[in-house]
C-alpha positions, 0 to 999 in steps of 0.5 A, spaced: 500 476 525 505 475 519 507 483 519 509 482 527 513 475 525 517 478 519 519 484 524 521 479 530 526 475 525 529 482 522 530 484 529 534 478 530 537 477 524 534 471 522 532 473 514 540 473 511 541 468 506 546 470 501 541 475 497 535 470 496 529 472 498 527 469 505 521 464 505 518 468 511 517 474 507 514 471 501 506 472 500 501 478 501 502 483 507 496 487 508 494 493 513 488 497 514 487 503 518 481 507 519 474 506 521 470 504 515 465 509 516 461 512 511 456 518 511 449 517 509 445 522 506 439 523 509 435 526 503 437 521 498 439 515 503 445 514 499 452 512 502 459 515 501 465 511 500 468 509 507 474 512 510 479 507 510 486 506 508 489 499 505 496 497 503 498 491 500 505 488 499 506 482 495 513 479 495 515 474 490 520 468 491 524 471 485 525 478 489 520 482 485 515 485 489 508 489 488 505 494 492 498 497 492 495 502 496 488 506 497 487 512 501 479 514 501 476 519 505 469 522 505 465 528 508 458 529 506 458 529 499 465 529 497 470 523 497 477 523 495 481 517 493 488 516 492 490 509 489 497 507 488 501 501 485 508 500 484 513 494 482 520 493 483 525 489 486 527 487 493 533 486 496 535 483 503 542 484 506 542 482 514 536 485 517 535 490 512 530 490 507 530 495 501 525 496 496 527 499 489 521 501 485 521 500 477 515 502 475 509 506 479 502 509 478 498 514 482 491 516 481 487 521 484 480 522 485 475 527 488 468 528 487 468 535 489 474 538 486 476 536 479 483 539 479 484 533 483 482 528 478 489 525 475 493 519 473 501 520 473 507 516 474 509 515 481 516 517 484 521 512 482 528 511 486 534 514 485 
């Protein structure tokens, strides 16, 4: 698995290369958690969104990165989803990776609580 390989290389100090982005890190890194299950309304037959969390990092050769996350939870007729997206710069120093965000947005959607429906700028480093 790509994540395990990168962690192994980091632990053994195999990524330090004078400030450039190591080729072992370049590409897409994905992780999903959750059951993927959903609720089915017996009356209407409709299904809710799945219960799942997805995270993706895209590391670019120039040291830039993009990070996207989706958290989705459904219970009966209510679905809550949080979508996040950020861009920034990655620096590698020895076995240490530092992600410094340069722009981010967070979108929240909730089918049962309209006060939880919003889009805003994400928290930035520093």
